[in-house]
N, CA, C and O of each residue as an XYZ file, in Angstrom:
792
protein
N      26.670    -30.166     32.312
C      26.880    -28.928     31.578
C      25.871    -27.887     32.073
O      24.674    -28.166     32.135
N      26.349    -26.692     32.422
C      25.469    -25.673     32.988
C      24.560    -25.081     31.918
O      24.814    -25.200     30.720
N      23.493    -24.442     32.389
C      22.523    -23.805     31.496
C      23.193    -22.728     30.633
O      22.890    -22.610     29.446
N      24.109    -21.935     31.230
C      24.803    -20.872     30.488
C      25.661    -21.445     29.376
O      25.702    -20.896     28.275
N      26.358    -22.564     29.661
C      27.204    -23.177     28.632
C      26.361    -23.729     27.483
O      26.753    -23.623     26.322
N      25.200    -24.318     27.802
C      24.302    -24.845     26.763
C      23.785    -23.699     25.902
O      23.755    -23.811     24.676
N      23.375    -22.587     26.536
C      22.876    -21.424     25.801
C      23.952    -20.871     24.877
O      23.686    -20.578     23.712
N      25.186    -20.727     25.405
C      26.305    -20.234     24.611
C      26.567    -21.157     23.419
O      26.763    -20.693     22.296
N      26.568    -22.461     23.672
C      26.807    -23.452     22.619
C      25.731    -23.362     21.538
O      26.049    -23.413     20.350
N      24.443    -23.228     21.937
C      23.351    -23.131     20.976
C      23.435    -21.865     20.130
O      23.158    -21.896     18.931
N      23.819    -20.751     20.757
C      23.965    -19.492     20.008
C      25.063    -19.616     18.964
O      24.894    -19.174     17.828
N      26.183    -20.211     19.339
C      27.284    -20.406     18.390
C      26.888    -21.354     17.266
O      27.248    -21.138     16.109
N      26.145    -22.405     17.611
C      25.669    -23.339     16.589
C      24.747    -22.619     15.606
O      24.837    -22.825     14.396
N      23.870    -21.783     16.131
C      22.942    -21.031     15.273
C      23.715    -20.119     14.326
O      23.385    -20.048     13.142
N      24.741    -19.417     14.823
C      25.552    -18.541     13.978
C      26.253    -19.341     12.880
O      26.292    -18.919     11.724
N      26.802    -20.489     13.247
C      27.497    -21.342     12.267
C      26.535    -21.809     11.179
O      26.880    -21.806      9.997
N      25.328    -22.210     11.577
C      24.336    -22.667     10.603
C      23.941    -21.553      9.650
O      23.793    -21.789      8.451
N      23.769    -20.342     10.165
C      23.409    -19.198      9.310
C      24.525    -18.898      8.328
O      24.260    -18.652      7.151
N      25.778    -18.914      8.790
C      26.916    -18.655      7.901
C      27.000    -19.726      6.828
O      27.210    -19.413      5.656
N      26.837    -20.996      7.216
C      26.861    -22.090      6.232
C      25.746    -21.923      5.210
O      25.951    -22.127      4.013
N      24.564    -21.551      5.692
C      23.432    -21.366      4.792
C      23.709    -20.254      3.786
O      23.432    -20.409      2.596
N      24.263    -19.118      4.264
C      24.535    -17.998      3.367
C      25.587    -18.364      2.334
O      25.438    -18.042      1.155
N      26.657    -19.038      2.770
C      27.696    -19.457      1.827
C      27.106    -20.412      0.793
O      27.339    -20.260     -0.406
N      26.346    -21.391      1.261
C      25.717    -22.348      0.356
C      24.712    -21.654     -0.556
O      24.621    -21.951     -1.747
N      23.960    -20.723      0.026
C      22.930    -19.992     -0.730
C      23.505    -19.168     -1.859
O      22.896    -19.068     -2.924
N      24.686    -18.566     -1.645
C      25.287    -17.764     -2.700
C      25.875    -18.635     -3.807
O      26.077    -18.168     -4.928
N      26.146    -19.893     -3.495
C      26.656    -20.806     -4.523
C      25.528    -21.456     -5.313
O      25.729    -21.886     -6.449
N      24.340    -21.529     -4.714
C      23.223    -22.252     -5.316
C      22.644    -21.640     -6.594
O      22.249    -22.396     -7.482
N      22.570    -20.285     -6.738
C      21.865    -19.738     -7.884
C      22.335    -20.262     -9.222
O      21.530    -20.422    -10.139
N      23.655    -20.540     -9.358
C      24.138    -21.036    -10.646
C      23.551    -22.407    -10.961
O      23.384    -22.760    -12.128
N      23.232    -23.195     -9.904
C      22.613    -24.505    -10.124
C      21.118    -24.333    -10.362
O      20.562    -24.904    -11.300
N      20.470    -23.539     -9.503
C      19.023    -23.344     -9.593
C      18.637    -22.720    -10.933
O      17.611    -23.066    -11.518
N      19.477    -21.793    -11.411
C      19.109    -21.006    -12.580
C      19.692    -21.551    -13.880
O      19.684    -20.858    -14.898
N      20.193    -22.772    -13.860
C      20.821    -23.307    -15.067
C      19.891    -23.245    -16.262
O      20.317    -22.887    -17.360
N      18.609    -23.593    -16.062
C      17.662    -23.575    -17.173
C      17.378    -22.155    -17.635
O      17.279    -21.901    -18.835
N      17.243    -21.208    -16.671
C      16.918    -19.837    -17.019
C      18.069    -19.148    -17.736
O      17.842    -18.340    -18.637
N      19.315    -19.463    -17.342
C      20.456    -18.776    -17.933
C      20.620    -19.143    -19.407
O      21.277    -18.417    -20.153
N      20.031    -20.259    -19.833
C      20.125    -20.656    -21.234
C      19.274    -19.758    -22.125
O      19.540    -19.640    -23.321
N      18.260    -19.128    -21.555
C      17.379    -18.261    -22.344
C      18.098    -16.950    -22.643
O      18.676    -16.346    -21.739
N      18.072    -16.494    -23.913
C      18.737    -15.227    -24.245
C      17.996    -14.038    -23.635
O      16.783    -14.086    -23.428
N      18.737    -12.985    -23.355
C      18.165    -11.781    -22.754
C      17.238    -11.091    -23.749
O      17.594    -10.881    -24.908
N      16.055    -10.745    -23.281
C      15.081    -10.000    -24.098
C      15.120     -8.535    -23.695
O      15.061     -8.208    -22.510
N      15.218     -7.665    -24.674
C      15.251     -6.223    -24.437
C      13.906     -5.776    -23.878
O      12.850     -6.214    -24.336
N      13.961     -4.888    -22.870
C      12.749     -4.384    -22.234
C      12.748     -2.861    -22.198
O      13.763     -2.217    -22.463
N      11.587     -2.300    -21.865
C      11.424     -0.848    -21.761
C      12.423     -0.289    -20.748
O      12.580     -0.835    -19.656
N      13.095      0.803    -21.118
C      14.069      1.453    -20.241
C      15.497      1.029    -20.492
O      16.422      1.740    -20.099
N      15.711     -0.120    -21.142
C      17.072     -0.568    -21.433
C      17.764      0.426    -22.359
O      17.129      1.059    -23.203
N      19.082      0.552    -22.184
C      19.880      1.442    -23.033
C      20.736      0.578    -23.945
O      21.483     -0.286    -23.486
N      20.615      0.823    -25.238
C      21.332      0.032    -26.243
C      22.406      0.885    -26.918
O      22.231      2.087    -27.118
N      23.523      0.233    -27.266
C      24.549      0.866    -28.098
C      24.497      0.174    -29.451
O      24.656     -1.044    -29.542
N      24.275      0.954    -30.498
C      24.133      0.379    -31.841
C      25.198      0.980    -32.748
O      25.268      2.194    -32.936
N      26.024      0.100    -33.302
C      27.128      0.552    -34.163
C      26.971     -0.053    -35.554
O      26.861     -1.269    -35.713
N      26.963      0.817    -36.549
C      26.955      0.360    -37.942
C      28.355      0.580    -38.486
O      28.836      1.712    -38.540
N      29.009     -0.502    -38.888
C      30.415     -0.462    -39.303
C      30.620      0.517    -40.453
O      29.929      0.463    -41.470
N      31.597      1.420    -40.265
C      31.978      2.445    -41.235
C      30.836      3.407    -41.570
O      30.858      4.052    -42.618
N      29.856      3.505    -40.700
C      28.729      4.432    -40.894
C      28.432      5.142    -39.570
O      27.440      4.821    -38.914
N      29.277      6.108    -39.163
C      29.057      6.781    -37.879
C      27.709      7.503    -37.793
O      27.150      7.637    -36.704
N      27.187      7.964    -38.924
C      25.882      8.649    -38.906
C      24.726      7.679    -38.673
O      23.610      8.099    -38.365
N      24.994      6.389    -38.820
C      23.972      5.368    -38.597
C      24.313      4.529    -37.362
O      24.023      3.335    -37.297
N      24.931      5.188    -36.397
C      25.290      4.538    -35.140
C      24.746      5.370    -33.981
O      24.630      6.592    -34.082
N      24.417      4.702    -32.891
C      23.889      5.377    -31.700
C      24.664      4.931    -30.475
O      24.819      3.733    -30.236
N      25.154      5.893    -29.693
C      25.878      5.574    -28.456
C      24.934      5.106    -27.359
O      25.261      4.204    -26.588
N      23.746      5.734    -27.296
C      22.805      5.394    -26.216
C      21.374      5.556    -26.726
O      20.838      6.663    -26.772
N      20.774      4.438    -27.106
C      19.375      4.444    -27.554
C      18.524      3.831    -26.458
O      18.639      2.638    -26.176
N      17.663      4.642    -25.832
C      16.819      4.119    -24.753
C      15.522      3.568    -25.328
O      14.897      4.195    -26.183
N      15.126      2.402    -24.859
C      13.871      1.790    -25.287
C      12.740      2.528    -24.576
O      12.648      2.514    -23.348
N      11.881      3.172    -25.368
C      10.810      3.991    -24.811
C       9.696      3.126    -24.218
O       9.711      1.901    -24.332
N       8.738      3.792    -23.587
C       7.629      3.075    -22.943
C       6.764      2.320    -23.952
O       6.052      1.389    -23.576
N       6.817      2.715    -25.242
C       6.068      1.981    -26.271
C       6.877      0.812    -26.834
O       6.424      0.125    -27.749
N       8.089      0.585    -26.279
C       8.917     -0.549    -26.692
C       9.775     -0.290    -27.911
O      10.397     -1.216    -28.433
N       9.823      0.964    -28.384
C      10.551      1.278    -29.619
C      11.765      2.163    -29.360
O      11.884      2.806    -28.317
N      12.659      2.172    -30.343
C      13.775      3.115    -30.373
C      13.675      3.883    -31.687
O      13.061      3.417    -32.647
N      14.285      5.063    -31.714
C      14.330      5.835    -32.957
C      15.727      5.696    -33.542
O      16.726      5.902    -32.852
N      15.786      5.338    -34.840
C      17.062      5.089    -35.494
C      17.163      5.961    -36.742
O      16.170      6.117    -37.452
N      18.342      6.540    -37.034
C      18.488      7.396    -38.219
C      18.056      6.670    -39.504
O      18.403      5.509    -39.719
N      17.314      7.358    -40.331
C      16.762      6.887    -41.615
C      15.587      5.923    -41.449
O      14.709      5.866    -42.310
N      15.563      5.181    -40.373
C      14.567      4.118    -40.223
C      13.384      4.512    -39.331
O      12.403      3.775    -39.237
N      13.478      5.664    -38.685
C      12.452      6.125    -37.748
C      12.320      5.160    -36.566
O      13.327      4.748    -35.990
N      11.082      4.798    -36.200
C      10.871      3.962    -35.017
C      10.975      2.474    -35.351
O      10.426      1.995    -36.343
N      11.699      1.763    -34.484
C      11.883      0.314    -34.640
C      11.480     -0.351    -33.328
O      11.851      0.117    -32.252
N      10.721     -1.441    -33.416
C      10.328     -2.199    -32.224
C      11.542     -2.936    -31.679
O      12.160     -3.740    -32.376
N      11.879     -2.649    -30.410
C      13.028     -3.300    -29.778
C      12.598     -4.217    -28.643
O      13.198     -5.272    -28.439
N      11.574     -3.831    -27.909
C      11.122     -4.617    -26.755
C      10.732     -6.030    -27.181
O      10.034     -6.224    -28.177
N      11.192     -7.006    -26.412
C      10.852     -8.400    -26.690
C      11.822     -9.096    -27.614
O      11.739    -10.310    -27.795
N      12.751     -8.344    -28.209
C      13.753     -8.931    -29.102
C      15.042     -9.187    -28.345
O      15.298     -8.568    -27.312
N      15.860    -10.109    -28.863
C      17.229    -10.240    -28.363
C      18.074     -9.224    -29.128
O      17.616     -8.649    -30.115
N      19.299     -9.004    -28.676
C      20.173     -8.074    -29.397
C      20.468     -8.594    -30.811
O      20.602     -7.803    -31.745
N      20.569     -9.917    -30.969
C      20.829    -10.484    -32.306
C      19.628    -10.313    -33.233
O      19.790    -10.058    -34.427
N      18.420    -10.454    -32.680
C      17.216    -10.258    -33.502
C      17.093     -8.807    -33.938
O      16.730     -8.526    -35.080
N      17.397     -7.878    -33.022
C      17.334     -6.454    -33.372
C      18.406     -6.108    -34.396
O      18.157     -5.326    -35.314
N      19.593     -6.681    -34.247
C      20.678     -6.486    -35.226
C      20.206     -6.884    -36.624
O      20.387     -6.136    -37.584
N      19.595     -8.079    -36.729
C      19.125     -8.568    -38.032
C      18.055     -7.650    -38.621
O      18.062     -7.379    -39.822
N      17.142     -7.175    -37.785
C      16.075     -6.292    -38.243
C      16.634     -4.982    -38.788
O      16.226     -4.520    -39.853
N      17.581     -4.380    -38.042
C      18.181     -3.115    -38.479
C      18.956     -3.314    -39.780
O      18.850     -2.499    -40.696
N      19.737     -4.396    -39.865
C      20.506     -4.668    -41.093
C      19.586     -4.814    -42.292
O      19.872     -4.290    -43.369
N      18.488     -5.521    -42.109
C      17.540     -5.720    -43.209
C      16.953     -4.390    -43.692
O      16.836     -4.144    -44.892
N      16.584     -3.531    -42.716
C      15.996     -2.234    -43.075
C      17.031     -1.294    -43.694
O      16.693     -0.473    -44.546
N      18.299     -1.413    -43.267
C      19.355     -0.536    -43.794
C      19.802     -0.911    -45.210
O      20.427     -0.102    -45.895
N      19.488     -2.121    -45.646
C      19.906     -2.558    -46.984
C      19.396     -1.630    -48.078
O      19.970     -1.572    -49.165
N      18.339     -0.919    -47.797
C      17.778      0.036    -48.764
C      18.700      1.252    -48.942
O      18.664      1.924    -49.973
N      19.534      1.524    -47.910
C      20.375      2.725    -47.931
C      21.871      2.430    -47.964
O      22.650      3.249    -48.450
N      22.283      1.263    -47.450
C      23.702      0.926    -47.318
C      23.937     -0.461    -47.913
O      23.137     -1.379    -47.732
N      25.051     -0.588    -48.626
C      25.375     -1.898    -49.203
C      25.981     -2.791    -48.117
O      26.957     -2.419    -47.465
N      25.392     -3.959    -47.937
C      25.851     -4.957    -46.958
C      26.137     -4.338    -45.588
O      27.279     -4.368    -45.129
N      25.123     -3.780    -44.934
C      25.361     -3.175    -43.618
C      25.747     -4.223    -42.571
O      25.227     -5.339    -42.559
N      26.674     -3.829    -41.698
C      27.116     -4.701    -40.607
C      26.854     -3.962    -39.290
O      27.544     -2.997    -38.959
N      25.859     -4.426    -38.554
C      25.402     -3.731    -37.346
C      25.732     -4.570    -36.104
O      25.609     -5.795    -36.111
N      26.148     -3.888    -35.057
C      26.352     -4.523    -33.753
C      25.428     -3.844    -32.749
O      25.421     -2.620    -32.625
N      24.642     -4.659    -32.031
C      23.760     -4.131    -30.984
C      24.262     -4.666    -29.643
O      24.386     -5.875    -29.447
N      24.547     -3.745    -28.731
C      25.052     -4.107    -27.405
C      24.115     -3.560    -26.341
O      23.627     -2.435    -26.447
N      23.870     -4.357    -25.324
C      23.091     -3.893    -24.180
C      24.029     -3.090    -23.286
O      24.841     -3.665    -22.561
N      23.922     -1.756    -23.336
C      24.831     -0.893    -22.575
C      24.446     -0.820    -21.111
O      25.309     -0.791    -20.234
N      23.135     -0.789    -20.848
C      22.670     -0.679    -19.459
C      21.289     -1.313    -19.343
O      20.320     -0.784    -19.888
N      21.184     -2.442    -18.637
C      19.887     -3.121    -18.507
C      19.008     -2.457    -17.443
O      18.719     -3.056    -16.407
N      18.590     -1.225    -17.703
C      17.838     -0.426    -16.730
C      16.542     -1.111    -16.304
O      16.085     -0.921    -15.177
N      15.952     -1.895    -17.181
C      14.663     -2.531    -16.871
C      14.779     -3.602    -15.792
O      13.772     -4.025    -15.225
N      15.999     -4.040    -15.509
C      16.200     -5.162    -14.589
C      16.241     -4.692    -13.134
O      17.312     -4.465    -12.570
N      15.053     -4.551    -12.538
C      14.935     -4.107    -11.147
C      13.889     -4.940    -10.429
O      12.973     -5.480    -11.050
N      14.037     -5.041     -9.104
C      12.988     -5.639     -8.282
C      12.703     -4.690     -7.133
O      13.468     -3.762     -6.873
N      11.593     -4.932     -6.450
C      11.141     -4.039     -5.382
C      10.876     -4.863     -4.133
O      10.358     -5.977     -4.206
N      11.241     -4.295     -2.975
C      10.974     -4.983     -1.716
C      10.363     -3.977     -0.735
O      10.902     -2.892     -0.513
N       9.232     -4.365     -0.161
C       8.450     -3.474      0.698
C       8.117     -4.171      2.012
O       8.229     -5.391      2.129
N       7.714     -3.389      2.985
C       7.238     -3.964      4.239
C       8.290     -4.010      5.318
O       9.091     -3.087      5.462
N       8.285     -5.092      6.078
C       9.092     -5.209      7.296
C      10.527     -5.685      7.017
O      10.953     -6.749      7.465
N      11.254     -4.845      6.251
C      12.695     -5.043      6.057
C      13.383     -3.736      6.425
O      12.740     -2.689      6.508
N      14.693     -3.800      6.644
C      15.421     -2.607      7.098
C      15.442     -1.510      6.042
O      15.310     -0.331      6.373
N      15.609     -1.889      4.756
C      15.710     -0.885      3.686
C      14.775     -1.256      2.535
O      15.147     -2.025      1.649
N      13.574     -0.709      2.554
C      12.641     -0.959      1.458
C      13.097     -0.168      0.230
O      13.877      0.777      0.348
N      12.609     -0.560     -0.941
C      12.914      0.229     -2.130
C      13.112     -0.595     -3.380
O      12.754     -1.770     -3.454
N      13.701      0.077     -4.371
C      13.957     -0.497     -5.687
C      15.432     -0.892     -5.749
O      16.309     -0.118     -5.366
N      15.697     -2.119     -6.241
C      17.069     -2.617     -6.331
C      17.346     -3.121     -7.741
O      16.496     -3.781     -8.340
N      18.532     -2.816     -8.280
C      18.871     -3.329     -9.620
C      19.232     -4.814     -9.562
O      19.807     -5.292     -8.584
N      18.884     -5.527    -10.624
C      19.307     -6.930    -10.753
C      20.552     -6.914    -11.632
O      20.461     -6.948    -12.859
N      21.711     -6.862    -10.990
C      22.954     -6.775    -11.750
C      23.609     -8.150    -11.939
O      24.598     -8.295    -12.658
N      23.030     -9.144    -11.275
C      23.465    -10.536    -11.446
C      22.270    -11.406    -11.087
O      21.231    -10.896    -10.668
N      22.409    -12.679    -11.244
C      21.323    -13.574    -10.858
C      21.167    -13.508     -9.337
O      22.144    -13.597     -8.593
N      19.930    -13.352     -8.900
C      19.681    -13.127     -7.472
C      18.439    -13.894     -7.041
O      17.472    -14.010     -7.795
N      18.477    -14.412     -5.827
C      17.337    -15.159     -5.295
C      16.655    -14.345     -4.204
O      17.139    -13.285     -3.807
N      15.526    -14.858     -3.725
C      14.754    -14.193     -2.676
C      15.607    -13.972     -1.423
O      15.582    -12.885     -0.846
N      16.357    -14.988     -0.998
C      17.191    -14.867      0.206
C      18.232    -13.767      0.044
O      18.488    -13.009      0.979
N      18.823    -13.678     -1.119
C      19.819    -12.633     -1.367
C      19.156    -11.259     -1.371
O      19.769    -10.273     -0.961
N      17.907    -11.189     -1.831
C      17.167     -9.920     -1.802
C      16.955     -9.454     -0.364
O      17.075     -8.264     -0.072
N      16.639    -10.395      0.539
C      16.474    -10.031      1.947
C      17.788     -9.469      2.504
O      17.781     -8.506      3.272
N      18.904    -10.073      2.115
C      20.210     -9.598      2.579
C      20.484     -8.183      2.060
O      20.962     -7.331      2.809
N      20.181     -7.929      0.775
C      20.373     -6.592      0.202
C      19.545     -5.544      0.939
O      19.978     -4.407      1.125
N      18.346     -5.949      1.353
C      17.443     -5.020      2.040
C      17.754     -4.900      3.531
O      16.996     -4.271      4.269
N      18.840     -5.485      3.974
C      19.270     -5.330      5.362
C      18.606     -6.263      6.357
O      18.722     -6.067      7.567
N      17.907     -7.283      5.854
C      17.254     -8.236      6.750
C      15.889     -7.748      7.219
O      15.415     -6.685      6.818
N      15.271     -8.552      8.078
C      13.911     -8.282      8.541
C      13.899     -7.375      9.765
O      14.879     -7.294     10.505
N      12.778     -6.698      9.966
C      12.548     -6.018     11.241
C      12.033     -7.062     12.230
O      11.733     -8.191     11.841
N      11.930     -6.696     13.489
C      11.485     -7.665     14.497
C      10.008     -8.031     14.348
O       9.565     -9.028     14.917
N       9.236     -7.238     13.588
C       7.803     -7.492     13.444
C       7.463     -8.284     12.179
O       6.288     -8.536     11.911
N       8.454     -8.671     11.413
C       8.206     -9.340     10.133
C       7.527    -10.696     10.317
O       7.902    -11.475     11.194
N       6.519    -10.968      9.477
C       5.875    -12.294      9.422
C       6.614    -13.110      8.369
O       6.255    -13.082      7.192
N       7.631    -13.825      8.786
C       8.558    -14.453      7.847
C       7.970    -15.625      7.070
O       8.559    -16.057      6.079
N       6.836    -16.142      7.491
C       6.228    -17.252      6.757
C       5.035    -16.822      5.910
O       4.296    -17.659      5.392
N       4.855    -15.500      5.773
C       3.746    -14.985      4.958
C       4.246    -13.976      3.932
O       3.517    -13.064      3.539
N       5.494    -14.144      3.500
C       6.090    -13.210      2.539
C       5.440    -13.428      1.174
O       5.238    -14.563      0.744
N       5.121    -12.333      0.509
C       4.421    -12.388     -0.782
C       5.380    -11.957     -1.887
O       6.071    -10.946     -1.763
N       5.414    -12.733     -2.970
C       6.155    -12.358     -4.176
C       5.145    -12.155     -5.290
O       4.425    -13.082     -5.659
N       5.092    -10.943     -5.825
C       4.193    -10.646     -6.951
C       5.036    -10.591     -8.212
O       5.994     -9.823     -8.295
N       4.680    -11.403     -9.189
C       5.421    -11.481    -10.453
C       4.502    -11.128    -11.612
O       3.417    -11.692    -11.753
N       4.948    -10.187    -12.443
C       4.185     -9.792    -13.622
C       4.900    -10.313    -14.858
O       6.090    -10.061    -15.053
N       4.166    -11.040    -15.690
C       4.755    -11.604    -16.903
C       3.683    -11.734    -17.976
O       2.619    -12.302    -17.731
N       3.961    -11.210    -19.158
C       3.040    -11.269    -20.296
C       1.648    -10.736    -19.933
O       0.631    -11.313    -20.316
N       1.624     -9.636    -19.196
C       0.351     -9.014    -18.839
C      -0.410     -9.719    -17.729
O      -1.522     -9.312    -17.395
N       0.164    -10.768    -17.149
C      -0.500    -11.505    -16.068
C       0.255    -11.305    -14.759
O       1.470    -11.103    -14.749
N      -0.480    -11.365    -13.667
C       0.116    -11.207    -12.341
C      -0.029    -12.507    -11.565
O      -1.126    -13.055    -11.447
N       1.091    -12.995    -11.035
C       1.094    -14.222    -10.241
C       1.557    -13.881     -8.829
O       2.504    -13.116     -8.647
N       0.884    -14.455     -7.828
C       1.276    -14.239     -6.435
C       1.780    -15.549     -5.845
O       1.107    -16.577     -5.914
N       2.968    -15.495     -5.269
C       3.571    -16.664     -4.630
C       3.797    -16.360     -3.149
O       4.112    -15.225     -2.790
N       3.639    -17.351     -2.304
C       3.911    -17.202     -0.874
C       5.289    -17.796     -0.583
O       5.565    -18.946     -0.923
N       6.146    -16.997      0.049
C       7.489    -17.449      0.417
C       7.491    -17.740      1.914
O       7.124    -16.885      2.719
N       7.903    -18.939      2.279
C       8.020    -19.303      3.693
C       9.508    -19.362      4.044
O      10.204    -20.333      3.748
N       9.950    -18.318      4.666
C      11.368    -18.134      5.000
C      11.921    -19.312      5.801
O      13.034    -19.772      5.544
N      11.146    -19.799      6.769
C      11.636    -20.886      7.630
C      11.827    -22.190      6.847
O      12.691    -22.995      7.195
N      11.029    -22.404      5.793
C      11.229    -23.595      4.950
C      12.599    -23.546      4.273
O      13.282    -24.564      4.160
N      12.996    -22.340      3.820
C      14.304    -22.192      3.169
C      15.414    -22.436      4.194
O      16.404    -23.107      3.903
N      15.237    -21.884      5.391
C      16.247    -22.081      6.445
C      16.421    -23.552      6.796
O      17.508    -23.989      7.177
N      15.331    -24.312      6.662
C      15.390    -25.744      6.964
C      16.001    -26.550      5.820
O      16.151    -27.766      5.932
N      16.357    -25.877      4.713
C      17.042    -26.565      3.621
C      16.226    -26.789      2.370
O      16.699    -27.437      1.437
N      14.991    -26.261      2.324
C      14.168    -26.412      1.120
C      14.494    -25.275      0.151
O      13.780    -24.274      0.091
N      15.593    -25.445     -0.614
C      16.079    -24.382     -1.488
C      15.205    -24.171     -2.724
O      15.403    -23.209     -3.467
N      14.240    -25.064     -2.948
C      13.298    -24.845     -4.052
C      12.430    -23.620     -3.778
O      11.861    -23.039     -4.702
N      12.326    -23.224     -2.493
C      11.537    -22.042     -2.123
C      12.350    -20.751     -2.264
O      11.798    -19.652     -2.198
N      13.663    -20.893     -2.458
C      14.529    -19.715     -2.642
C      14.490    -19.340     -4.124
O      15.412    -19.629     -4.885
N      13.406    -18.696     -4.500
C      13.063    -18.471     -5.908
C      13.973    -17.423     -6.547
O      14.214    -16.375     -5.948
N      14.484    -17.687     -7.755
C      15.246    -16.667     -8.482
C      14.326    -15.504     -8.857
O      13.191    -15.716     -9.284
N      14.816    -14.287     -8.695
C      14.010    -13.101     -9.011
C      14.101    -12.758    -10.487
O      15.090    -13.051    -11.160
N      13.032    -12.125    -10.970
C      12.972    -11.624    -12.339
C      12.668    -10.134    -12.296
O      12.236     -9.608    -11.270
N      12.897     -9.462    -13.411
C      12.634     -8.025    -13.492
C      11.187     -7.736    -13.129
O      10.280     -8.467    -13.528
N      10.976     -6.665    -12.370
C       9.663     -6.179    -11.935
C       9.033     -7.013    -10.837
O       7.880     -6.764    -10.484
N       9.734     -7.990    -10.278
C       9.199     -8.721     -9.123
C       9.053     -7.762     -7.940
O       9.884     -6.876     -7.740
N       7.995     -7.951     -7.167
C       7.781     -7.175     -5.953
C       7.653     -8.127     -4.783
O       6.813     -9.027     -4.791
N       8.495     -7.923     -3.770
C       8.442     -8.740     -2.546
C       7.814     -7.887     -1.446
O       8.238     -6.757     -1.201
N       6.807     -8.438     -0.795
C       6.149     -7.744      0.318
C       6.310     -8.598      1.572
O       5.860     -9.742      1.627
N       6.963     -8.014      2.579
C       7.149     -8.703      3.860
C       6.154     -8.097      4.858
O       6.376     -6.982      5.331
N       5.063     -8.800      5.189
C       4.062     -8.219      6.074
C       4.533     -8.146      7.530
O       3.794     -7.678      8.395
């Protein structure tokens, strides 16, 4: 077999492996994130809520944005803490407070726009910037959204900065480990994660 045929064969094999990895990678998040998906969504700063009080249009809001202090303003009730609550917890809180003004209030709280759900990617990728988390997404999928790496990227020194409960955690992502099949390194992203590709 000539050198050219071997080179051609290896290039095709590499393309096939990358395609298989991407297909497999897009199927994996539902397995990887099974534990996380069980946790209910917590309202965060910037989220837009729709709040409807049955048969009380004056006590309903089409778009209530959670302010930087974590609160929303609601008719009759003034400021209510929304950040850190689920929609069901906020519903119960509003209903309890409305009992003073309305008999048996029935409130529905809907997450209209999860604005707080964003991640950031910087450094040696084609398109740096802020990206919305509109579905469950992993580090590998984030690289794809950002258009892949530049030729100068240090793929085994990628940094993931995660902020949670006032603490900052730094994780090192080794891209080649994921390519070799270690999908435990293909970490699911959370809101406010920052990926830096040096």
